[in-house]
Backbone as a chain_set.jsonl record, in Angstrom:
{"seq": "XXXXXXXXXXXXXXXXXXXXXXXXXXXXXXXXXXXXXXXXXXXXXXXXXXXXXXXXXXXXXXXXXXXXXXXXXXXXXXXXXXXXXXXXXX", "coords": {"N": [[76.034, 128.816, 85.1], [77.574, 126.704, 86.161], [75.901, 125.777, 88.126], [74.079, 124.144, 86.878], [75.271, 121.875, 85.89], [75.584, 118.387, 85.332], [76.72, 115.428, 87.06], [77.906, 113.727, 85.175], [78.56, 115.56, 83.165], [80.478, 117.153, 84.467], [82.41, 115.194, 84.916], [83.178, 114.607, 82.262], [84.074, 117.176, 81.451], [86.306, 117.591, 83.135], [87.783, 115.429, 82.441], [87.749, 113.03, 83.962], [88.53, 109.782, 85.129], [87.38, 106.407, 85.758], [88.082, 105.046, 89.01], [89.478, 102.6, 91.184], [88.983, 102.834, 93.981], [87.897, 105.336, 94.596], [85.646, 106.647, 93.155], [85.778, 108.761, 90.48], [88.738, 109.927, 88.86], [91.454, 112.211, 88.143], [94.795, 112.722, 87.734], [96.58, 115.653, 88.294], [99.025, 116.72, 88.822], [102.329, 115.633, 89.438], [105.051, 115.555, 91.461], [108.405, 116.201, 90.447], [110.422, 115.797, 92.17], [111.652, 113.323, 94.388], [111.218, 111.022, 97.115], [113.864, 109.183, 98.212], [114.566, 105.675, 97.556], [114.25, 103.581, 100.389], [113.944, 105.669, 102.097], [111.509, 105.857, 103.315], [109.121, 103.954, 105.262], [107.651, 100.676, 104.472], [104.482, 100.846, 102.851], [106.024, 102.293, 101.064], [108.715, 101.986, 100.632], [110.248, 101.725, 98.35], [110.557, 104.224, 97.344], [109.084, 107.373, 96.278], [107.112, 110.017, 94.705], [107.445, 113.338, 96.099], [105.126, 114.731, 96.273], [101.754, 115.119, 95.008], [98.865, 115.964, 93.029], [95.341, 115.792, 92.535], [92.157, 115.611, 90.884], [89.115, 114.461, 92.17], [86.013, 112.744, 92.072], [83.073, 111.655, 93.556], [80.125, 109.725, 93.162], [76.667, 108.718, 93.522], [76.579, 106.286, 92.132], [79.261, 105.623, 91.974], [80.686, 105.398, 94.612], [82.973, 106.184, 97.362], [85.072, 103.579, 98.188], [85.777, 101.603, 101.062], [89.017, 101.993, 102.177], [92.528, 102.011, 102.968], [94.525, 104.788, 103.553], [97.805, 105.557, 103.25], [99.351, 107.808, 103.436], [99.74, 111.377, 103.843], [96.931, 113.397, 103.044], [95.202, 116.062, 101.477], [92.121, 117.598, 101.193], [89.904, 119.386, 99.06], [86.783, 120.825, 98.899], [84.577, 121.497, 96.302], [82.086, 121.662, 94.642], [78.736, 120.272, 94.604], [76.192, 117.799, 95.431], [74.288, 115.385, 97.287], [72.35, 114.361, 95.641], [73.24, 113.968, 93.075], [73.236, 116.017, 91.206], [75.253, 118.732, 90.286], [75.94, 121.5, 92.229], [76.282, 124.796, 93.643], [77.064, 125.474, 97.051], [75.063, 127.471, 99.097]], "CA": [[76.344, 127.643, 84.315], [78.065, 125.604, 87.002], [74.794, 125.256, 88.923], [73.252, 123.235, 86.096], [76.045, 120.742, 85.374], [75.381, 117.07, 85.918], [77.97, 114.744, 87.407], [78.511, 113.249, 83.932], [79.151, 116.706, 82.477], [81.708, 117.495, 85.193], [83.363, 114.111, 84.633], [83.708, 114.832, 80.908], [84.783, 118.46, 81.438], [87.599, 117.436, 83.811], [88.406, 114.201, 81.943], [87.916, 112.118, 85.088], [88.47, 108.366, 84.759], [87.014, 105.546, 86.894], [89.168, 104.612, 89.891], [89.045, 101.422, 91.96], [88.55, 103.105, 95.359], [87.299, 106.659, 94.904], [84.838, 107.254, 92.111], [86.457, 109.158, 89.248], [89.981, 110.607, 89.224], [92.459, 112.626, 87.159], [96.0, 113.283, 88.341], [96.898, 116.925, 87.652], [100.412, 117.087, 89.117], [103.201, 114.715, 90.172], [106.332, 116.217, 91.667], [109.604, 115.578, 89.894], [111.271, 115.444, 93.312], [111.248, 112.029, 94.932], [111.828, 110.468, 98.315], [114.734, 108.099, 97.74], [114.302, 104.341, 98.099], [114.747, 103.405, 101.751], [113.662, 106.863, 102.884], [110.204, 105.697, 103.964], [108.788, 102.555, 105.557], [106.669, 100.077, 103.566], [104.603, 100.344, 101.487], [106.688, 103.278, 100.224], [110.158, 101.776, 100.781], [110.918, 101.827, 97.044], [110.591, 105.626, 96.947], [107.845, 107.915, 95.714], [107.157, 111.465, 94.55], [107.19, 114.034, 97.361], [103.766, 115.246, 96.283], [100.936, 115.015, 93.806], [97.534, 116.563, 93.16], [94.372, 115.173, 91.647], [90.722, 115.836, 91.032], [88.33, 113.241, 92.253], [84.583, 112.953, 92.239], [82.278, 110.473, 93.883], [78.716, 109.819, 92.808], [75.94, 107.587, 94.101], [76.931, 105.067, 91.403], [80.704, 105.381, 92.145], [81.056, 105.93, 95.927], [84.298, 105.838, 97.886], [85.147, 102.274, 98.851], [86.626, 101.587, 102.243], [90.414, 101.675, 101.88], [93.487, 102.651, 103.864], [95.414, 105.77, 102.942], [99.041, 105.483, 104.027], [100.108, 109.044, 103.329], [98.941, 112.566, 104.114], [96.137, 113.904, 101.937], [94.467, 117.296, 101.719], [90.946, 117.606, 100.333], [89.179, 120.632, 98.834], [85.422, 120.606, 98.413], [84.215, 122.561, 95.38], [80.649, 121.726, 94.375], [78.064, 118.991, 94.544], [75.199, 117.42, 96.416], [74.068, 113.935, 97.341], [71.368, 113.977, 94.638], [73.845, 113.716, 91.781], [73.366, 117.259, 90.458], [76.318, 119.591, 90.773], [75.43, 122.827, 92.559], [77.058, 125.523, 94.658], [76.451, 125.656, 98.375], [74.714, 128.892, 99.311]], "C": [[76.724, 126.471, 85.202], [76.935, 124.983, 87.821], [73.988, 124.187, 88.191], [73.999, 122.032, 85.554], [75.662, 119.451, 86.081], [76.739, 116.482, 86.282], [78.669, 114.239, 86.147], [79.17, 114.387, 83.163], [80.455, 117.141, 83.15], [82.776, 116.453, 84.905], [83.996, 114.293, 83.26], [84.539, 116.112, 80.85], [86.186, 118.34, 82.03], [88.362, 116.194, 83.367], [88.721, 113.233, 83.09], [87.7, 110.683, 84.625], [88.074, 107.527, 85.972], [88.245, 105.107, 87.68], [88.629, 103.506, 90.796], [88.491, 101.769, 93.336], [87.833, 104.429, 95.556], [86.621, 107.293, 93.703], [85.589, 107.479, 90.82], [87.633, 110.055, 89.603], [90.71, 111.102, 87.979], [93.612, 113.256, 87.909], [96.351, 114.547, 87.571], [98.342, 117.35, 87.874], [101.091, 115.931, 89.832], [104.558, 115.387, 90.255], [107.466, 115.455, 91.005], [110.577, 115.188, 91.002], [110.74, 114.174, 93.936], [111.915, 111.772, 96.28], [112.605, 109.245, 97.848], [114.296, 106.752, 98.302], [114.974, 104.188, 99.46], [114.467, 104.582, 102.656], [112.347, 106.817, 103.635], [109.972, 104.225, 104.278], [107.824, 102.001, 104.5], [105.286, 100.684, 103.841], [105.339, 101.29, 100.545], [108.206, 103.128, 100.214], [110.921, 101.908, 99.466], [111.038, 103.266, 96.557], [109.271, 106.06, 96.336], [107.991, 109.411, 95.503], [106.869, 112.148, 95.896], [105.784, 114.62, 97.411], [103.065, 115.014, 94.968], [99.606, 115.702, 94.087], [96.606, 115.869, 92.176], [92.992, 115.733, 91.895], [90.104, 114.484, 91.296], [86.893, 113.586, 92.555], [83.94, 111.625, 92.582], [80.827, 110.764, 93.523], [77.989, 108.668, 93.488], [76.283, 106.254, 93.433], [78.395, 104.682, 91.573], [81.142, 105.978, 93.481], [82.505, 105.587, 96.292], [84.189, 104.479, 98.556], [86.062, 102.395, 100.057], [88.035, 101.154, 101.844], [91.308, 102.455, 102.841], [94.377, 103.587, 103.055], [96.649, 105.845, 103.82], [99.922, 106.716, 103.852], [99.174, 110.215, 103.63], [98.182, 112.976, 102.863], [95.378, 115.134, 102.395], [93.325, 117.345, 100.721], [90.363, 119.01, 100.247], [87.806, 120.264, 98.305], [85.068, 121.784, 97.503], [82.709, 122.672, 95.209], [80.058, 120.334, 94.493], [76.993, 118.828, 95.598], [74.956, 115.924, 96.323], [73.093, 113.448, 96.274], [71.942, 113.751, 93.257], [73.953, 114.937, 90.893], [74.488, 118.07, 91.083], [75.711, 120.966, 91.045], [76.321, 123.472, 93.599], [76.31, 125.493, 95.977], [76.177, 127.136, 98.554], [74.579, 129.157, 100.778]], "O": [[76.236, 125.359, 85.003], [76.996, 123.805, 88.172], [73.284, 123.403, 88.828], [73.415, 121.234, 84.82], [75.443, 119.437, 87.292], [77.778, 116.987, 85.857], [79.894, 114.313, 86.053], [80.231, 114.196, 82.569], [81.428, 117.462, 82.467], [83.934, 116.803, 84.675], [85.209, 114.15, 83.108], [85.613, 116.116, 80.247], [87.14, 118.91, 81.5], [89.461, 115.931, 83.857], [89.823, 112.69, 83.172], [86.802, 110.404, 83.83], [88.396, 107.893, 87.102], [89.301, 104.833, 87.11], [87.444, 103.494, 91.127], [87.608, 101.065, 93.826], [87.21, 104.629, 96.599], [87.006, 108.385, 93.285], [85.989, 106.532, 90.144], [87.548, 110.854, 90.536], [90.609, 110.508, 86.905], [93.421, 114.225, 88.644], [96.416, 114.53, 86.342], [98.835, 118.245, 87.188], [100.506, 115.317, 90.724], [105.144, 115.748, 89.234], [107.488, 114.225, 91.002], [111.452, 114.347, 90.798], [109.529, 113.965, 94.008], [113.022, 112.24, 96.546], [112.06, 108.375, 97.169], [113.723, 106.685, 99.39], [116.114, 104.609, 99.658], [114.72, 104.513, 103.858], [112.098, 107.654, 104.503], [110.554, 103.35, 103.639], [107.249, 102.764, 103.723], [104.979, 101.001, 104.99], [105.282, 101.101, 99.33], [108.911, 104.057, 99.822], [112.123, 102.177, 99.475], [111.565, 103.506, 95.47], [108.451, 105.236, 95.932], [108.901, 110.023, 96.062], [106.141, 111.607, 96.729], [105.301, 114.969, 98.488], [103.695, 114.746, 93.945], [99.268, 115.984, 95.236], [97.035, 115.414, 91.115], [92.695, 116.258, 92.968], [90.517, 113.477, 90.72], [86.595, 114.588, 93.206], [84.234, 110.599, 91.967], [80.372, 111.907, 93.577], [78.628, 107.739, 93.981], [76.281, 105.212, 94.088], [78.749, 103.526, 91.341], [81.888, 106.957, 93.499], [83.163, 104.801, 95.611], [83.314, 104.258, 99.393], [87.002, 103.191, 100.065], [88.227, 100.091, 101.252], [90.882, 103.438, 103.445], [94.909, 103.215, 102.009], [96.551, 106.162, 105.005], [101.126, 106.653, 104.1], [97.955, 110.049, 103.666], [98.715, 112.914, 101.755], [94.964, 115.234, 103.55], [93.54, 117.153, 99.525], [90.33, 119.738, 101.239], [87.685, 119.477, 97.365], [85.24, 122.939, 97.89], [82.117, 123.68, 95.595], [80.781, 119.338, 94.483], [76.897, 119.617, 96.537], [75.385, 115.28, 95.366], [73.012, 112.246, 96.022], [71.206, 113.376, 92.344], [74.694, 114.909, 89.91], [74.639, 118.079, 92.305], [75.041, 121.531, 90.18], [77.026, 122.789, 94.342], [75.08, 125.488, 96.012], [77.008, 127.966, 98.184], [74.29, 130.285, 101.178]]}, "num_chains": 1, "name": "protein.A"}
């Protein structure tokens, strides 16, 4: 089943929404614990959650735009190809 999903089907299945810099996104977790204001340099000086998780998907029509990431991020690759069809790597 997963081999035949289109990018639009995955977007609907995961309820991904358009994002300004990275295709489509849905936040799945935001930590209740926070870094206190003043605990980090700008742009995070006002405080922030200690962690979060999200799904994101890029497509030929919604590529990643060049932007600066000012915090650590960990990426997991699940499925996909450059042609727009979702498929498993074999």
